[in-house]
Every structure is written in structure tokens, then in C-alpha cells.
C-alpha positions as CSV (number, residue, x, y, z in Angstrom):
1,M,-63.0,104.1,81.7
2,T,-61.5,106.0,79.0
3,I,-62.7,106.9,75.6
4,R,-60.2,104.6,73.9
5,A,-61.5,101.5,76.3
6,V,-65.0,102.2,75.5
7,G,-64.1,102.4,71.6
8,A,-62.3,99.1,71.9
9,V,-65.2,97.4,73.6
10,A,-67.6,98.8,71.0
11,A,-65.2,97.6,68.1
12,T,-65.0,94.4,69.5
13,G,-68.9,94.3,70.1
14,V,-69.6,95.2,66.3
15,V,-67.1,92.6,64.8
16,S,-68.3,89.9,67.1
17,L,-72.2,90.8,65.8
18,I,-70.9,90.6,62.3
19,L,-69.1,87.3,62.8
20,L,-72.2,86.0,64.5
21,K,-74.3,86.8,61.7
22,L,-72.0,85.4,59.2
23,L,-71.8,82.2,61.2
24,A,-75.7,82.0,61.4
25,A,-76.0,82.4,57.7
26,I,-73.5,79.5,57.2
27,T,-75.0,77.1,59.6
28,A,-78.8,77.7,59.1
29,P,-78.9,76.1,55.7
30,L,-76.5,73.2,56.9
31,V,-78.8,72.5,60.0
32,G,-81.9,72.5,57.6
33,M,-80.1,70.1,55.2
34,F,-79.2,67.7,58.2
35,F,-82.7,67.8,59.2
36,S,-84.2,67.1,55.8
37,F,-81.8,64.2,55.3
38,M,-83.0,62.7,58.7
39,V,-86.5,62.9,57.6
40,L,-85.8,61.3,54.4
41,A,-84.0,58.7,56.2
42,F,-86.8,58.3,58.5
43,K,-89.5,58.0,55.6
44,V,-87.5,55.3,53.7
45,G,-86.9,53.4,56.9
46,L,-90.8,53.7,57.8
47,A,-91.4,52.3,54.1
48,I,-89.2,49.6,54.5
49,G,-90.6,48.4,57.9
50,V,-94.1,48.6,56.5
51,V,-93.2,46.6,53.5
52,Y,-91.5,44.2,55.9
53,F,-94.4,43.8,58.1
54,L,-96.6,43.5,55.3
55,Y,-94.4,40.6,53.9
56,R,-94.1,38.8,57.1
57,M,-98.1,39.2,57.6
58,F,-99.0,37.5,54.4
59,R,-96.3,35.2,54.4
60,R,-97.7,33.6,57.7
61,R,-101.3,33.4,56.4
62,Q,-99.9,31.4,53.3
63,E,-97.9,29.1,55.6
64,E,-101.3,28.4,57.5
65,I,-103.2,27.8,54.3
66,V,-100.8,25.3,53.0
67,A,-100.3,23.3,56.5
């Protein structure tokens, strides 16, 4: 290998490392936002599910008392 080939490989490695760090800096917050939105959707769905479950449970008891 010549010095020119080694230099080209080294330059390619440095440029790819810089681009990889930039890509990680951009995508890390996006991934964090995605997971936070997923957790928020899970919490909302869980709250709605609990309210629906309680509504159905108390509605059945009232029907049993009336009947």
C-alpha cells in the first residue's frame, strides 16, 4: 500500500466517524421523543381502560340492584 492509499483510507475513516457522530446527535433526541410519546399514549390508554372497567363494574351492580 502506498502512502496515498493509506491517506485516503484514513480520510474516509475520519469523515465517516464525523458523519456518524452527527447522525447520532440528530437521531438520539428523535428516538427519545418517540419513546416519550409512546409512554404517554400508553398512560392515556391505561387511564381510559381503568375508567371503562370501573364504569362497567358499577353499571352491572346497579342493574343487579334494580332487577
